[in-house]
C-alpha positions as CSV (number, residue, x, y, z in Angstrom):
1,M,38.9,-6.1,65.2
2,A,35.4,-7.6,65.6
3,E,34.2,-8.4,69.1
4,R,33.7,-12.1,69.8
5,K,31.1,-13.3,72.2
6,V,31.3,-16.4,74.4
7,K,28.1,-18.1,75.6
8,I,28.4,-19.6,79.1
9,W,25.6,-21.6,80.6
10,Y,25.4,-23.5,83.9
11,D,22.7,-25.8,85.0
12,S,22.9,-26.3,88.8
13,E,20.3,-29.0,88.9
14,G,22.2,-31.1,86.3
15,D,25.6,-29.9,87.6
16,Y,26.5,-29.1,84.0
17,L,28.6,-26.2,82.4
18,E,28.6,-25.4,78.8
19,V,30.9,-22.8,77.1
20,I,30.4,-22.0,73.4
21,F,32.9,-19.8,71.5
22,D,31.2,-19.9,68.1
23,Q,27.5,-20.2,67.4
24,K,27.9,-22.5,64.4
25,P,26.5,-25.9,63.6
26,G,28.5,-28.7,65.2
27,Y,28.4,-31.7,67.4
28,F,29.9,-32.8,70.8
29,R,32.5,-35.5,70.9
30,E,34.4,-37.3,73.7
31,T,37.7,-36.2,75.1
32,S,40.2,-38.0,77.3
33,S,38.1,-37.1,80.3
34,D,34.6,-38.7,80.8
35,Q,33.6,-35.3,82.3
36,V,34.4,-33.2,79.3
37,M,33.0,-33.1,75.8
38,E,34.2,-30.8,73.1
39,K,32.0,-29.2,70.5
40,V,33.5,-29.2,67.0
41,D,32.3,-28.3,63.5
42,E,32.5,-30.6,60.5
43,Q,36.2,-29.7,59.9
44,G,37.1,-30.4,63.6
45,N,37.5,-26.8,64.7
46,I,36.7,-26.3,68.4
47,L,33.4,-24.4,68.9
48,G,33.2,-25.0,72.7
49,F,33.1,-27.5,75.4
50,S,30.9,-28.9,78.2
51,V,31.7,-30.2,81.7
52,L,29.7,-32.7,83.7
53,K,29.8,-32.9,87.5
54,V,31.2,-29.4,87.8
55,S,30.9,-29.4,91.6
56,S,33.4,-32.2,91.8
57,L,36.1,-29.7,90.7
58,K,36.1,-27.9,94.1
59,K,38.9,-30.1,95.4
60,T,40.8,-31.2,92.3
61,P,41.2,-29.2,89.1
62,L,40.5,-30.8,85.8
63,E,42.9,-30.6,82.9
64,V,42.0,-31.7,79.4
65,A,43.5,-31.1,76.0
66,L,40.9,-29.9,73.4
């Protein structure tokens, strides 16, 4: 089985987290949460997600369907 890599990037100044499962062309679209965007390809397959205001999750977890 081929090994899959996940790219995780955190910007502390912007309080922004990005997790990418597949390094393919795609775009970010809104989710049910104004803090979370999902990255999808042209067919709608999930390639990753981003989270704004990550530090606000210290007290309350965030749950979003992707």
